[in-house]
All heavy atoms as TSV, in Angstrom:
chain	resi	resn	atom	element	x	y	z
A	1	MET	N	N	115.866	73.474	171.514
A	1	MET	CA	C	116.792	73.213	172.576
A	1	MET	C	C	118.219	73.298	172.048
A	1	MET	O	O	119.008	72.367	172.152
A	1	MET	CB	C	116.519	71.858	173.198
A	1	MET	CG	C	115.092	71.642	173.642
A	1	MET	SD	S	114.543	72.987	174.698
A	1	MET	CE	C	112.964	72.416	175.153
A	2	SER	N	N	118.568	74.430	171.493
A	2	SER	CA	C	119.858	74.556	170.798
A	2	SER	C	C	121.056	74.472	171.722
A	2	SER	O	O	122.090	73.960	171.331
A	2	SER	CB	C	119.894	75.863	169.996
A	2	SER	OG	O	119.716	76.963	170.848
A	3	LEU	N	N	120.952	74.952	172.962
A	3	LEU	CA	C	122.101	74.855	173.845
A	3	LEU	C	C	122.397	73.408	174.249
A	3	LEU	O	O	123.554	73.025	174.373
A	3	LEU	CB	C	121.913	75.727	175.089
A	3	LEU	CG	C	121.957	77.217	174.815
A	3	LEU	CD1	C	121.747	78.011	176.117
A	3	LEU	CD2	C	123.229	77.633	174.151
A	4	GLY	N	N	121.368	72.623	174.433
A	4	GLY	CA	C	121.562	71.200	174.696
A	4	GLY	C	C	122.262	70.513	173.540
A	4	GLY	O	O	123.137	69.659	173.734
A	5	ALA	N	N	121.900	70.895	172.333
A	5	ALA	CA	C	122.529	70.317	171.148
A	5	ALA	C	C	123.977	70.775	171.030
A	5	ALA	O	O	124.854	69.986	170.694
A	5	ALA	CB	C	121.754	70.704	169.904
A	6	ILE	N	N	124.238	72.045	171.329
A	6	ILE	CA	C	125.602	72.556	171.300
A	6	ILE	C	C	126.426	71.815	172.369
A	6	ILE	O	O	127.556	71.388	172.104
A	6	ILE	CB	C	125.645	74.064	171.517
A	6	ILE	CG1	C	125.029	74.802	170.322
A	6	ILE	CG2	C	127.073	74.555	171.753
A	6	ILE	CD1	C	124.796	76.277	170.537
A	7	LYS	N	N	125.870	71.639	173.547
A	7	LYS	CA	C	126.555	70.945	174.628
A	7	LYS	C	C	126.915	69.506	174.202
A	7	LYS	O	O	128.049	69.043	174.405
A	7	LYS	CB	C	125.683	70.916	175.887
A	7	LYS	CG	C	126.314	70.208	177.052
A	7	LYS	CD	C	125.381	70.264	178.278
A	7	LYS	CE	C	125.975	69.538	179.444
A	7	LYS	NZ	N	125.491	68.207	179.618
A	8	ALA	N	N	125.969	68.812	173.611
A	8	ALA	CA	C	126.210	67.442	173.153
A	8	ALA	C	C	127.302	67.419	172.078
A	8	ALA	O	O	128.157	66.519	172.095
A	8	ALA	CB	C	124.919	66.841	172.616
A	9	ALA	N	N	127.288	68.376	171.195
A	9	ALA	CA	C	128.311	68.446	170.137
A	9	ALA	C	C	129.693	68.705	170.715
A	9	ALA	O	O	130.682	68.071	170.301
A	9	ALA	CB	C	127.953	69.516	169.121
A	10	VAL	N	N	129.776	69.582	171.699
A	10	VAL	CA	C	131.059	69.900	172.335
A	10	VAL	C	C	131.599	68.678	173.063
A	10	VAL	O	O	132.790	68.363	173.011
A	10	VAL	CB	C	130.928	71.087	173.296
A	10	VAL	CG1	C	132.218	71.302	174.085
A	10	VAL	CG2	C	130.591	72.350	172.536
A	11	GLU	N	N	130.728	67.953	173.738
A	11	GLU	CA	C	131.139	66.792	174.523
A	11	GLU	C	C	131.792	65.715	173.647
A	11	GLU	O	O	132.706	65.008	174.093
A	11	GLU	CB	C	129.946	66.200	175.279
A	11	GLU	CG	C	129.507	67.099	176.415
A	11	GLU	CD	C	128.228	66.649	177.098
A	11	GLU	OE1	O	127.479	65.862	176.495
A	11	GLU	OE2	O	128.001	67.099	178.222
A	12	VAL	N	N	131.379	65.566	172.396
A	12	VAL	CA	C	131.941	64.525	171.532
A	12	VAL	C	C	132.948	65.076	170.527
A	12	VAL	O	O	133.531	64.311	169.744
A	12	VAL	CB	C	130.815	63.755	170.771
A	12	VAL	CG1	C	129.904	63.041	171.749
A	12	VAL	CG2	C	130.059	64.673	169.831
A	13	SER	N	N	133.186	66.373	170.537
A	13	SER	CA	C	134.106	66.983	169.580
A	13	SER	C	C	135.544	66.905	170.060
A	13	SER	O	O	135.823	66.761	171.254
A	13	SER	CB	C	133.738	68.431	169.309
A	13	SER	OG	O	133.952	69.207	170.468
A	14	ASN	N	N	136.453	66.987	169.114
A	14	ASN	CA	C	137.867	67.053	169.434
A	14	ASN	C	C	138.232	68.463	169.910
A	14	ASN	O	O	137.599	69.439	169.469
A	14	ASN	CB	C	138.704	66.714	168.207
A	14	ASN	CG	C	138.553	65.274	167.787
A	14	ASN	OD1	O	138.429	64.389	168.635
A	14	ASN	ND2	N	138.533	65.041	166.484
A	15	PRO	N	N	139.233	68.603	170.767
A	15	PRO	CA	C	139.670	69.937	171.179
A	15	PRO	C	C	140.031	70.784	169.942
A	15	PRO	O	O	140.616	70.289	168.978
A	15	PRO	CB	C	140.917	69.663	172.026
A	15	PRO	CG	C	140.696	68.278	172.559
A	15	PRO	CD	C	139.989	67.540	171.431
A	16	GLY	N	N	139.632	72.053	169.976
A	16	GLY	CA	C	139.919	72.965	168.885
A	16	GLY	C	C	138.966	72.894	167.703
A	16	GLY	O	O	139.207	73.498	166.668
A	17	SER	N	N	137.891	72.160	167.856
A	17	SER	CA	C	136.915	71.986	166.768
A	17	SER	C	C	136.088	73.252	166.552
A	17	SER	O	O	136.061	74.153	167.392
A	17	SER	CB	C	135.970	70.819	167.076
A	17	SER	OG	O	136.659	69.618	167.123
A	18	PHE	N	N	135.407	73.280	165.421
A	18	PHE	CA	C	134.425	74.320	165.093
A	18	PHE	C	C	133.051	73.673	165.023
A	18	PHE	O	O	132.907	72.610	164.437
A	18	PHE	CB	C	134.737	74.980	163.741
A	18	PHE	CG	C	135.991	75.789	163.756
A	18	PHE	CD1	C	137.220	75.196	163.493
A	18	PHE	CD2	C	135.945	77.139	164.024
A	18	PHE	CE1	C	138.384	75.928	163.517
A	18	PHE	CE2	C	137.103	77.894	164.046
A	18	PHE	CZ	C	138.337	77.293	163.787
A	19	ILE	N	N	132.063	74.340	165.611
A	19	ILE	CA	C	130.674	73.863	165.560
A	19	ILE	C	C	129.858	74.948	164.883
A	19	ILE	O	O	129.942	76.120	165.254
A	19	ILE	CB	C	130.141	73.570	166.966
A	19	ILE	CG1	C	130.925	72.420	167.609
A	19	ILE	CG2	C	128.635	73.240	166.917
A	19	ILE	CD1	C	130.571	72.169	169.056
A	20	TYR	N	N	129.082	74.569	163.899
A	20	TYR	CA	C	128.222	75.505	163.174
A	20	TYR	C	C	126.788	75.285	163.590
A	20	TYR	O	O	126.293	74.166	163.564
A	20	TYR	CB	C	128.393	75.327	161.659
A	20	TYR	CG	C	129.802	75.631	161.218
A	20	TYR	CD1	C	130.762	74.634	161.181
A	20	TYR	CD2	C	130.173	76.936	160.918
A	20	TYR	CE1	C	132.062	74.931	160.813
A	20	TYR	CE2	C	131.464	77.233	160.541
A	20	TYR	CZ	C	132.393	76.211	160.495
A	20	TYR	OH	O	133.702	76.523	160.145
A	21	VAL	N	N	126.111	76.355	163.991
A	21	VAL	CA	C	124.731	76.284	164.476
A	21	VAL	C	C	123.809	76.911	163.426
A	21	VAL	O	O	124.049	78.049	162.999
A	21	VAL	CB	C	124.580	77.027	165.808
A	21	VAL	CG1	C	123.133	76.993	166.289
A	21	VAL	CG2	C	125.499	76.436	166.874
A	22	PHE	N	N	122.770	76.181	163.050
A	22	PHE	CA	C	121.761	76.681	162.132
A	22	PHE	C	C	120.430	76.629	162.871
A	22	PHE	O	O	119.962	75.557	163.239
A	22	PHE	CB	C	121.702	75.833	160.866
A	22	PHE	CG	C	122.979	75.862	160.080
A	22	PHE	CD1	C	123.993	74.957	160.351
A	22	PHE	CD2	C	123.161	76.814	159.092
A	22	PHE	CE1	C	125.179	74.996	159.627
A	22	PHE	CE2	C	124.343	76.864	158.371
A	22	PHE	CZ	C	125.346	75.942	158.646
A	23	SER	N	N	119.826	77.788	163.096
A	23	SER	CA	C	118.583	77.828	163.848
A	23	SER	C	C	117.789	79.049	163.432
A	23	SER	O	O	118.340	80.073	163.061
A	23	SER	CB	C	118.889	77.902	165.350
A	23	SER	OG	O	117.692	77.995	166.070
A	24	ASP	N	N	116.482	78.937	163.519
A	24	ASP	CA	C	115.632	80.095	163.238
A	24	ASP	C	C	114.842	80.472	164.482
A	24	ASP	O	O	113.861	81.213	164.406
A	24	ASP	CB	C	114.702	79.821	162.063
A	24	ASP	CG	C	113.716	78.688	162.339
A	24	ASP	OD1	O	113.913	77.987	163.351
A	24	ASP	OD2	O	112.795	78.506	161.556
A	25	ALA	N	N	115.245	79.959	165.631
A	25	ALA	CA	C	114.526	80.262	166.869
A	25	ALA	C	C	115.505	80.450	168.016
A	25	ALA	O	O	116.629	79.955	167.988
A	25	ALA	CB	C	113.572	79.117	167.208
A	26	ARG	N	N	115.082	81.161	169.029
A	26	ARG	CA	C	115.928	81.356	170.201
A	26	ARG	C	C	115.959	80.071	171.009
A	26	ARG	O	O	115.070	79.227	170.898
A	26	ARG	CB	C	115.419	82.519	171.049
A	26	ARG	CG	C	114.049	82.292	171.650
A	26	ARG	CD	C	113.569	83.516	172.404
A	26	ARG	NE	N	112.264	83.260	172.973
A	26	ARG	CZ	C	112.069	82.689	174.158
A	26	ARG	NH1	N	113.091	82.337	174.896
A	26	ARG	NH2	N	110.851	82.476	174.607
A	27	ALA	N	N	116.976	79.952	171.842
A	27	ALA	CA	C	117.111	78.764	172.675
A	27	ALA	C	C	116.077	78.757	173.801
A	27	ALA	O	O	115.817	79.783	174.424
A	27	ALA	CB	C	118.508	78.706	173.277
A	28	LYS	N	N	115.495	77.613	174.045
A	28	LYS	CA	C	114.539	77.485	175.135
A	28	LYS	C	C	115.210	76.876	176.370
A	28	LYS	O	O	114.582	76.759	177.408
A	28	LYS	CB	C	113.352	76.622	174.684
A	28	LYS	CG	C	112.551	77.296	173.600
A	28	LYS	CD	C	111.466	76.358	173.065
A	28	LYS	CE	C	110.680	77.008	171.975
A	28	LYS	NZ	N	111.435	77.204	170.752
A	29	ASP	N	N	116.461	76.500	176.228
A	29	ASP	CA	C	117.209	75.895	177.342
A	29	ASP	C	C	118.345	76.823	177.788
A	29	ASP	O	O	119.472	76.418	177.996
A	29	ASP	CB	C	117.736	74.526	176.946
A	29	ASP	CG	C	118.481	74.520	175.622
A	29	ASP	OD1	O	118.590	75.587	174.967
A	29	ASP	OD2	O	118.938	73.454	175.202
A	30	TYR	N	N	117.991	78.071	177.960
A	30	TYR	CA	C	118.928	79.122	178.334
A	30	TYR	C	C	119.679	78.797	179.636
A	30	TYR	O	O	120.800	79.239	179.817
A	30	TYR	CB	C	118.186	80.458	178.459
A	30	TYR	CG	C	119.087	81.642	178.663
A	30	TYR	CD1	C	119.793	82.183	177.600
A	30	TYR	CD2	C	119.232	82.236	179.917
A	30	TYR	CE1	C	120.628	83.266	177.766
A	30	TYR	CE2	C	120.070	83.327	180.103
A	30	TYR	CZ	C	120.768	83.832	179.027
A	30	TYR	OH	O	121.601	84.897	179.188
A	31	HIS	N	N	119.079	78.023	180.501
A	31	HIS	CA	C	119.721	77.667	181.782
A	31	HIS	C	C	121.043	76.912	181.596
A	31	HIS	O	O	121.825	76.813	182.528
A	31	HIS	CB	C	118.742	76.853	182.632
A	31	HIS	CG	C	118.387	75.521	182.031
A	31	HIS	ND1	N	117.435	75.411	181.029
A	31	HIS	CD2	C	118.889	74.287	182.248
A	31	HIS	CE1	C	117.346	74.142	180.681
A	31	HIS	NE2	N	118.200	73.434	181.398
A	32	LEU	N	N	121.301	76.405	180.406
A	32	LEU	CA	C	122.538	75.661	180.130
A	32	LEU	C	C	123.678	76.567	179.660
A	32	LEU	O	O	124.804	76.094	179.464
A	32	LEU	CB	C	122.293	74.610	179.035
A	32	LEU	CG	C	121.320	73.489	179.383
A	32	LEU	CD1	C	121.095	72.592	178.176
A	32	LEU	CD2	C	121.869	72.674	180.549
A	33	LYS	N	N	123.429	77.857	179.530
A	33	LYS	CA	C	124.408	78.768	178.933
A	33	LYS	C	C	125.768	78.698	179.621
A	33	LYS	O	O	126.792	78.519	178.970
A	33	LYS	CB	C	123.879	80.200	178.958
A	33	LYS	CG	C	124.883	81.196	178.394
A	33	LYS	CD	C	124.382	82.609	178.537
A	33	LYS	CE	C	125.496	83.581	178.153
A	33	LYS	NZ	N	125.171	84.947	178.499
A	34	GLU	N	N	125.830	78.839	180.925
A	34	GLU	CA	C	127.110	78.875	181.650
A	34	GLU	C	C	127.847	77.541	181.517
A	34	GLU	O	O	129.068	77.527	181.346
A	34	GLU	CB	C	126.894	79.248	183.116
A	34	GLU	CG	C	126.388	80.668	183.330
A	34	GLU	CD	C	127.308	81.721	182.725
A	34	GLU	OE1	O	128.559	81.565	182.805
A	34	GLU	OE2	O	126.780	82.692	182.164
A	35	GLU	N	N	127.126	76.451	181.584
A	35	GLU	CA	C	127.750	75.129	181.447
A	35	GLU	C	C	128.336	74.952	180.048
A	35	GLU	O	O	129.445	74.431	179.879
A	35	GLU	CB	C	126.716	74.037	181.729
A	35	GLU	CG	C	127.297	72.648	181.699
A	35	GLU	CD	C	126.262	71.578	182.042
A	35	GLU	OE1	O	125.110	71.923	182.397
A	35	GLU	OE2	O	126.641	70.405	181.949
A	36	VAL	N	N	127.591	75.390	179.031
A	36	VAL	CA	C	128.063	75.297	177.655
A	36	VAL	C	C	129.289	76.175	177.456
A	36	VAL	O	O	130.299	75.756	176.866
A	36	VAL	CB	C	126.946	75.644	176.656
A	36	VAL	CG1	C	127.482	75.736	175.243
A	36	VAL	CG2	C	125.816	74.619	176.729
A	37	LEU	N	N	129.274	77.382	177.972
A	37	LEU	CA	C	130.426	78.269	177.848
A	37	LEU	C	C	131.645	77.682	178.517
A	37	LEU	O	O	132.773	77.750	177.983
A	37	LEU	CB	C	130.117	79.649	178.444
A	37	LEU	CG	C	129.168	80.518	177.636
A	37	LEU	CD1	C	128.813	81.790	178.418
A	37	LEU	CD2	C	129.765	80.880	176.289
A	38	ARG	N	N	131.489	77.061	179.671
A	38	ARG	CA	C	132.593	76.418	180.388
A	38	ARG	C	C	133.190	75.284	179.543
A	38	ARG	O	O	134.395	75.169	179.389
A	38	ARG	CB	C	132.117	75.891	181.740
A	38	ARG	CG	C	133.242	75.272	182.580
A	38	ARG	CD	C	132.711	74.639	183.856
A	38	ARG	NE	N	131.697	73.615	183.627
A	38	ARG	CZ	C	131.929	72.379	183.198
A	38	ARG	NH1	N	133.145	71.987	182.916
A	38	ARG	NH2	N	130.945	71.530	183.039
A	39	LEU	N	N	132.310	74.450	178.948
A	39	LEU	CA	C	132.781	73.368	178.094
A	39	LEU	C	C	133.512	73.877	176.871
A	39	LEU	O	O	134.531	73.316	176.458
A	39	LEU	CB	C	131.602	72.485	177.665
A	39	LEU	CG	C	131.084	71.487	178.650
A	39	LEU	CD1	C	129.779	70.857	178.136
A	39	LEU	CD2	C	132.107	70.406	178.935
A	40	LEU	N	N	132.986	74.944	176.272
A	40	LEU	CA	C	133.628	75.527	175.093
A	40	LEU	C	C	135.031	75.997	175.422
A	40	LEU	O	O	135.973	75.754	174.653
A	40	LEU	CB	C	132.790	76.691	174.552
A	40	LEU	CG	C	131.475	76.322	173.884
A	40	LEU	CD1	C	130.639	77.570	173.660
A	40	LEU	CD2	C	131.708	75.586	172.584
A	41	GLN	N	N	135.179	76.655	176.550
A	41	GLN	CA	C	136.497	77.142	176.950
A	41	GLN	C	C	137.422	75.979	177.294
A	41	GLN	O	O	138.615	76.010	176.936
A	41	GLN	CB	C	136.356	78.103	178.126
A	41	GLN	CG	C	135.684	79.392	177.727
A	41	GLN	CD	C	135.397	80.308	178.916
A	41	GLN	OE1	O	135.504	79.897	180.050
A	41	GLN	NE2	N	135.012	81.527	178.606
A	42	LEU	N	N	136.931	74.985	177.978
A	42	LEU	CA	C	137.725	73.842	178.385
A	42	LEU	C	C	138.301	73.114	177.172
A	42	LEU	O	O	139.482	72.754	177.154
A	42	LEU	CB	C	136.881	72.887	179.225
A	42	LEU	CG	C	137.568	71.621	179.715
A	42	LEU	CD1	C	138.632	71.977	180.760
A	42	LEU	CD2	C	136.552	70.663	180.313
A	43	LYS	N	N	137.468	72.900	176.156
A	43	LYS	CA	C	137.901	72.158	174.974
A	43	LYS	C	C	138.393	73.067	173.836
A	43	LYS	O	O	138.771	72.569	172.780
A	43	LYS	CB	C	136.763	71.268	174.480
A	43	LYS	CG	C	136.493	70.124	175.460
A	43	LYS	CD	C	135.527	69.124	174.918
A	43	LYS	CE	C	136.212	68.171	173.978
A	43	LYS	NZ	N	135.314	67.053	173.577
A	44	GLN	N	N	138.354	74.383	174.062
A	44	GLN	CA	C	138.804	75.344	173.028
A	44	GLN	C	C	138.030	75.142	171.729
A	44	GLN	O	O	138.590	75.154	170.646
A	44	GLN	CB	C	140.310	75.230	172.796
A	44	GLN	CG	C	141.137	75.618	174.010
A	44	GLN	CD	C	140.982	77.076	174.379
A	44	GLN	OE1	O	141.252	77.947	173.553
A	44	GLN	NE2	N	140.496	77.354	175.573
A	45	VAL	N	N	136.726	74.936	171.871
A	45	VAL	CA	C	135.829	74.744	170.713
A	45	VAL	C	C	135.185	76.074	170.369
A	45	VAL	O	O	134.834	76.851	171.265
A	45	VAL	CB	C	134.746	73.677	171.025
A	45	VAL	CG1	C	133.701	73.631	169.944
A	45	VAL	CG2	C	135.391	72.322	171.225
A	46	GLN	N	N	135.078	76.371	169.088
A	46	GLN	CA	C	134.456	77.606	168.650
A	46	GLN	C	C	133.086	77.306	168.027
A	46	GLN	O	O	132.931	76.328	167.301
A	46	GLN	CB	C	135.325	78.322	167.628
A	46	GLN	CG	C	136.617	78.818	168.221
A	46	GLN	CD	C	137.417	79.587	167.209
A	46	GLN	OE1	O	136.854	80.395	166.467
A	46	GLN	NE2	N	138.712	79.366	167.184
A	47	VAL	N	N	132.121	78.165	168.310
A	47	VAL	CA	C	130.775	78.016	167.765
A	47	VAL	C	C	130.524	79.173	166.811
A	47	VAL	O	O	130.767	80.328	167.146
A	47	VAL	CB	C	129.709	78.020	168.884
A	47	VAL	CG1	C	128.311	77.969	168.301
A	47	VAL	CG2	C	129.945	76.869	169.831
A	48	SER	N	N	130.010	78.868	165.640
A	48	SER	CA	C	129.646	79.885	164.676
A	48	SER	C	C	128.157	79.785	164.403
A	48	SER	O	O	127.640	78.722	164.124
A	48	SER	CB	C	130.412	79.667	163.360
A	48	SER	OG	O	130.034	80.633	162.420
A	49	GLY	N	N	127.477	80.913	164.492
A	49	GLY	CA	C	126.037	80.898	164.232
A	49	GLY	C	C	125.306	81.789	165.182
A	49	GLY	O	O	125.947	82.541	165.899
A	50	PRO	N	N	124.043	81.769	165.279
A	50	PRO	CA	C	123.131	80.993	164.429
A	50	PRO	C	C	123.067	81.583	163.038
A	50	PRO	O	O	123.030	82.786	162.866
A	50	PRO	CB	C	121.797	81.076	165.141
A	50	PRO	CG	C	121.849	82.346	165.896
A	50	PRO	CD	C	123.291	82.521	166.285
A	51	ALA	N	N	123.109	80.713	162.051
A	51	ALA	CA	C	123.201	81.160	160.670
A	51	ALA	C	C	121.884	81.766	160.151
A	51	ALA	O	O	121.912	82.618	159.291
A	51	ALA	CB	C	123.605	79.981	159.765
A	52	LEU	N	N	120.766	81.333	160.656
A	52	LEU	CA	C	119.494	81.825	160.142
A	52	LEU	C	C	118.902	82.941	160.974
A	52	LEU	O	O	118.051	83.679	160.500
A	52	LEU	CB	C	118.490	80.677	160.023
A	52	LEU	CG	C	118.915	79.517	159.145
A	52	LEU	CD1	C	117.865	78.420	159.158
A	52	LEU	CD2	C	119.171	79.983	157.724
A	53	GLY	N	N	119.306	83.035	162.238
A	53	GLY	CA	C	118.774	84.075	163.118
A	53	GLY	C	C	117.327	83.818	163.434
A	53	GLY	O	O	116.861	82.694	163.462
A	54	GLY	N	N	116.612	84.876	163.728
A	54	GLY	CA	C	115.193	84.745	164.063
A	54	GLY	C	C	114.970	84.665	165.539
A	54	GLY	O	O	115.884	84.437	166.319
A	55	SER	N	N	113.741	84.910	165.922
A	55	SER	CA	C	113.374	84.834	167.335
A	55	SER	C	C	111.896	84.549	167.439
A	55	SER	O	O	111.067	85.410	167.198
A	55	SER	CB	C	113.701	86.143	168.034
A	55	SER	OG	O	113.270	86.104	169.367
A	56	CYS	N	N	111.570	83.324	167.747
A	56	CYS	CA	C	110.160	82.933	167.887
A	56	CYS	C	C	109.524	83.582	169.104
A	56	CYS	O	O	108.328	83.595	169.236
A	56	CYS	CB	C	110.033	81.419	167.961
A	56	CYS	SG	S	110.465	80.618	166.412
A	57	GLY	N	N	110.352	84.087	170.033
A	57	GLY	CA	C	109.843	84.664	171.246
A	57	GLY	C	C	109.562	86.150	171.133
A	57	GLY	O	O	109.149	86.783	172.083
A	58	GLY	N	N	109.815	86.734	169.997
A	58	GLY	CA	C	109.587	88.151	169.824
A	58	GLY	C	C	110.892	88.917	169.770
A	58	GLY	O	O	111.943	88.437	170.169
A	59	PRO	N	N	110.869	90.136	169.261
A	59	PRO	CA	C	112.096	90.890	169.040
A	59	PRO	C	C	112.826	91.317	170.299
A	59	PRO	O	O	113.998	91.599	170.261
A	59	PRO	CB	C	111.601	92.111	168.243
A	59	PRO	CG	C	110.165	92.246	168.585
A	59	PRO	CD	C	109.695	90.839	168.831
A	60	LYS	N	N	112.140	91.373	171.443
A	60	LYS	CA	C	112.808	91.834	172.675
A	60	LYS	C	C	113.524	90.727	173.402
A	60	LYS	O	O	114.265	90.965	174.339
A	60	LYS	CB	C	111.782	92.473	173.614
A	60	LYS	CG	C	111.222	93.773	173.084
A	60	LYS	CD	C	110.322	94.427	174.088
A	60	LYS	CE	C	109.793	95.737	173.522
A	60	LYS	NZ	N	108.956	96.432	174.474
A	61	GLU	N	N	113.342	89.482	172.995
A	61	GLU	CA	C	113.954	88.356	173.686
A	61	GLU	C	C	115.166	87.877	172.908
A	61	GLU	O	O	115.063	87.359	171.835
A	61	GLU	CB	C	112.943	87.220	173.843
A	61	GLU	CG	C	111.765	87.612	174.718
A	61	GLU	CD	C	110.760	86.481	174.853
A	61	GLU	OE1	O	110.995	85.395	174.302
A	61	GLU	OE2	O	109.744	86.689	175.494
A	62	ALA	N	N	116.340	88.076	173.504
A	62	ALA	CA	C	117.582	87.661	172.857
A	62	ALA	C	C	117.734	86.157	172.923
A	62	ALA	O	O	117.342	85.515	173.885
A	62	ALA	CB	C	118.774	88.326	173.543
A	63	GLY	N	N	118.299	85.581	171.890
A	63	GLY	CA	C	118.509	84.166	171.847
A	63	GLY	C	C	119.739	83.735	172.617
A	63	GLY	O	O	120.792	84.314	172.491
A	64	ALA	N	N	119.614	82.690	173.405
A	64	ALA	CA	C	120.752	82.183	174.180
A	64	ALA	C	C	121.814	81.601	173.268
A	64	ALA	O	O	122.994	81.730	173.535
A	64	ALA	CB	C	120.265	81.123	175.171
A	65	SER	N	N	121.393	80.976	172.169
A	65	SER	CA	C	122.423	80.416	171.280
A	65	SER	C	C	123.260	81.520	170.673
A	65	SER	O	O	124.435	81.355	170.424
A	65	SER	CB	C	121.776	79.553	170.202
A	65	SER	OG	O	120.840	80.281	169.442
A	66	SER	N	N	122.668	82.698	170.446
A	66	SER	CA	C	123.437	83.836	169.948
A	66	SER	C	C	124.448	84.266	170.982
A	66	SER	O	O	125.598	84.553	170.665
A	66	SER	CB	C	122.514	85.014	169.634
A	66	SER	OG	O	121.637	84.698	168.601
A	67	ALA	N	N	124.045	84.303	172.239
A	67	ALA	CA	C	124.959	84.708	173.331
A	67	ALA	C	C	126.114	83.745	173.424
A	67	ALA	O	O	127.260	84.142	173.600
A	67	ALA	CB	C	124.201	84.800	174.638
A	68	VAL	N	N	125.848	82.459	173.315
A	68	VAL	CA	C	126.911	81.453	173.371
A	68	VAL	C	C	127.821	81.571	172.163
A	68	VAL	O	O	129.031	81.541	172.272
A	68	VAL	CB	C	126.319	80.039	173.475
A	68	VAL	CG1	C	127.402	78.984	173.258
A	68	VAL	CG2	C	125.683	79.822	174.836
A	69	ALA	N	N	127.217	81.711	170.996
A	69	ALA	CA	C	128.022	81.775	169.768
A	69	ALA	C	C	129.007	82.929	169.816
A	69	ALA	O	O	130.175	82.759	169.492
A	69	ALA	CB	C	127.103	81.920	168.557
A	70	TRP	N	N	128.583	84.062	170.239
A	70	TRP	CA	C	129.479	85.209	170.208
A	70	TRP	C	C	130.351	85.282	171.451
A	70	TRP	O	O	131.409	85.875	171.410
A	70	TRP	CB	C	128.688	86.479	169.986
A	70	TRP	CG	C	127.834	86.340	168.728
A	70	TRP	CD1	C	126.503	86.471	168.652
A	70	TRP	CD2	C	128.274	85.940	167.433
A	70	TRP	NE1	N	126.064	86.197	167.366
A	70	TRP	CE2	C	127.128	85.880	166.615
A	70	TRP	CE3	C	129.511	85.637	166.888
A	70	TRP	CZ2	C	127.216	85.522	165.261
A	70	TRP	CZ3	C	129.568	85.285	165.538
A	70	TRP	CH2	C	128.438	85.224	164.755
A	71	SER	N	N	129.980	84.654	172.547
A	71	SER	CA	C	130.833	84.648	173.743
A	71	SER	C	C	131.965	83.632	173.626
A	71	SER	O	O	132.922	83.715	174.346
A	71	SER	CB	C	129.992	84.296	174.982
A	71	SER	OG	O	129.035	85.278	175.203
A	72	SER	N	N	131.845	82.680	172.730
A	72	SER	CA	C	132.812	81.596	172.677
A	72	SER	C	C	133.988	81.930	171.753
A	72	SER	O	O	134.926	81.166	171.678
A	72	SER	CB	C	132.145	80.316	172.203
A	72	SER	OG	O	131.704	80.442	170.874
A	73	HIS	N	N	133.954	83.032	171.042
A	73	HIS	CA	C	135.054	83.340	170.105
A	73	HIS	C	C	136.217	83.939	170.817
A	73	HIS	O	O	136.289	84.659	171.674
A	73	HIS	CB	C	134.563	84.316	169.020
A	73	HIS	CG	C	133.671	83.605	168.039
A	73	HIS	ND1	N	134.170	82.965	166.943
A	73	HIS	CD2	C	132.343	83.405	168.018
A	73	HIS	CE1	C	133.178	82.435	166.260
A	73	HIS	NE2	N	132.058	82.696	166.908
């Protein structure tokens, strides 16, 4: 549930913070993507990652945490 974790981190972070994501699986809570992106923009928080990559859902399924990480820069 990486997007939920990113959302929780953004909610308690200071504006302009950096969040580093380490994961070897795609997000299973993809429905949170838009909300997380909105929070990232609101607080000007940057996300870096996922550092380990990987996709437990197979190679054709893109990870939501990857989409958030690269959309937030």
